[in-house]
KOLZAGU-131695 format. One record per residue (C-alpha): residue number from 0; residue in one letter; x, y, z. Coordinates in nm, 2 decimals, decimal comma. Layout:
BEGIN
{site NUM "A" {X Y Z}}
...
//
This chain:
BEGIN
{site 0 "R" {-0,86 1,12 0,08}}
{site 1 "V" {-0,82 0,92 -0,25}}
{site 2 "M" {-1,15 0,77 -0,34}}
{site 3 "S" {-1,29 0,58 -0,64}}
{site 4 "C" {-1,00 0,62 -0,87}}
{site 5 "S" {-0,74 0,44 -1,07}}
{site 6 "V" {-0,36 0,50 -1,03}}
{site 7 "S" {-0,08 0,35 -1,24}}
{site 8 "A" {0,28 0,42 -1,16}}
{site 9 "F" {0,51 0,24 -1,40}}
{site 10 "N" {0,83 0,15 -1,20}}
{site 11 "G" {0,72 0,37 -0,91}}
{site 12 "T" {0,48 0,39 -0,62}}
{site 13 "C" {0,10 0,45 -0,65}}
{site 14 "V" {0,05 0,60 -0,30}}
{site 15 "G" {0,32 0,72 -0,06}}
{site 16 "A" {0,29 0,89 0,28}}
{site 17 "T" {0,57 1,00 0,51}}
{site 18 "G" {0,58 1,20 0,83}}
{site 19 "N" {0,41 1,20 1,17}}
{site 20 "L" {0,11 1,42 1,08}}
{site 21 "T" {0,04 1,25 0,75}}
{site 22 "S" {-0,28 1,05 0,72}}
{site 23 "V" {-0,42 0,91 0,39}}
{site 24 "L" {-0,74 0,72 0,31}}
{site 25 "V" {-0,75 0,52 -0,01}}
{site 26 "A" {-1,09 0,37 -0,08}}
{site 27 "N" {-1,25 0,19 -0,38}}
{site 28 "C" {-0,94 0,24 -0,59}}
{site 29 "T" {-0,73 0,04 -0,84}}
{site 30 "L" {-0,36 0,08 -0,78}}
{site 31 "S" {-0,17 -0,10 -1,06}}
{site 32 "D" {0,13 -0,15 -1,28}}
{site 33 "A" {0,38 -0,03 -1,02}}
{site 34 "T" {0,67 -0,15 -0,82}}
{site 35 "F" {0,49 -0,07 -0,50}}
{site 36 "G" {0,12 -0,02 -0,43}}
{site 37 "V" {0,14 0,18 -0,11}}
{site 38 "I" {0,44 0,29 0,10}}
{site 39 "V" {0,40 0,43 0,46}}
{site 40 "A" {0,70 0,57 0,63}}
{site 41 "A" {0,83 0,78 0,92}}
{site 42 "G" {0,52 0,77 1,14}}
{site 43 "A" {0,25 0,82 0,87}}
{site 44 "R" {-0,08 0,64 0,87}}
{site 45 "V" {-0,25 0,50 0,56}}
{site 46 "C" {-0,59 0,32 0,55}}
{site 47 "V" {-0,67 0,12 0,23}}
{site 48 "E" {-1,03 -0,01 0,20}}
{site 49 "R" {-1,20 -0,21 -0,07}}
{site 50 "S" {-0,93 -0,15 -0,33}}
{site 51 "L" {-0,75 -0,36 -0,59}}
{site 52 "L" {-0,37 -0,35 -0,57}}
{site 53 "H" {-0,30 -0,51 -0,91}}
{site 54 "R" {0,00 -0,62 -1,13}}
{site 55 "L" {0,26 -0,51 -0,88}}
{site 56 "R" {0,63 -0,60 -0,90}}
{site 57 "E" {0,78 -0,59 -0,55}}
{site 58 "A" {0,52 -0,53 -0,27}}
{site 59 "G" {0,15 -0,44 -0,23}}
{site 60 "V" {0,20 -0,25 0,09}}
{site 61 "V" {0,52 -0,14 0,27}}
{site 62 "A" {0,51 0,00 0,62}}
{site 63 "M" {0,84 0,12 0,77}}
{site 64 "G" {0,96 0,33 1,06}}
{site 65 "N" {0,85 0,37 1,42}}
{site 66 "G" {0,48 0,48 1,45}}
{site 67 "S" {0,40 0,40 1,09}}
{site 68 "L" {0,06 0,22 1,04}}
{site 69 "A" {-0,10 0,05 0,74}}
{site 70 "E" {-0,46 -0,04 0,79}}
{site 71 "L" {-0,61 -0,27 0,52}}
{site 72 "E" {-0,97 -0,39 0,49}}
{site 73 "G" {-1,14 -0,58 0,21}}
{site 74 "N" {-0,86 -0,55 -0,05}}
{site 75 "T" {-0,72 -0,77 -0,32}}
{site 76 "I" {-0,34 -0,77 -0,36}}
{site 77 "D" {-0,21 -0,92 -0,68}}
{site 78 "G" {0,15 -0,96 -0,79}}
{site 79 "T" {0,11 -1,09 -1,15}}
{site 80 "K" {0,38 -0,85 -1,28}}
{site 81 "S" {0,64 -0,99 -1,05}}
{site 82 "K" {0,91 -1,20 -1,21}}
{site 83 "K" {1,07 -1,33 -0,89}}
{site 84 "G" {0,78 -1,32 -0,64}}
{site 85 "M" {0,65 -1,03 -0,44}}
{site 86 "L" {0,55 -0,95 -0,09}}
{site 87 "G" {0,18 -0,88 -0,02}}
{site 88 "I" {0,25 -0,68 0,30}}
{site 89 "S" {0,60 -0,59 0,43}}
{site 90 "V" {0,64 -0,44 0,78}}
{site 91 "T" {0,98 -0,33 0,91}}
{site 92 "E" {1,16 -0,10 1,16}}
{site 93 "G" {0,88 -0,07 1,43}}
{site 94 "A" {0,59 -0,01 1,19}}
{site 95 "R" {0,25 -0,19 1,23}}
{site 96 "A" {0,00 -0,33 0,99}}
{site 97 "V" {-0,36 -0,44 1,06}}
{site 98 "G" {-0,55 -0,64 0,80}}
{site 99 "V" {-0,91 -0,75 0,79}}
{site 100 "A" {-1,07 -0,96 0,51}}
{site 101 "N" {-0,80 -0,91 0,25}}
//
C-alpha cells in the first residue's frame, strides 16, 4: 500500500506493477512530474483512490497485458506538462480499467 504521499519521477513512472500476484493500492497521493503516473502490466492489479496525477507527459494510467486491471476512483488526472497532448487512461492488450468519479 502507498498512502498519503507524494511521488515525483522525472522522465519516469511514479508507480509500476507487473506480474499476476502483484497488487498495489495508491490512496490520497500526489503522483507528479513524470512521463507516466501508473503502469500496470502482465496481470497485475492497481487501485488508485482519491489521488492527484499531476503534470504528466504521456499518460496518467497505462494498463496492458491480459488480466491486468486498473481501478480508479475519485482521482484528478492532469497533463499540463505534455507538449503534444496526453492520454488520461490507456488500456491495451486485454487489460481492463474501471473508473468511478474521476
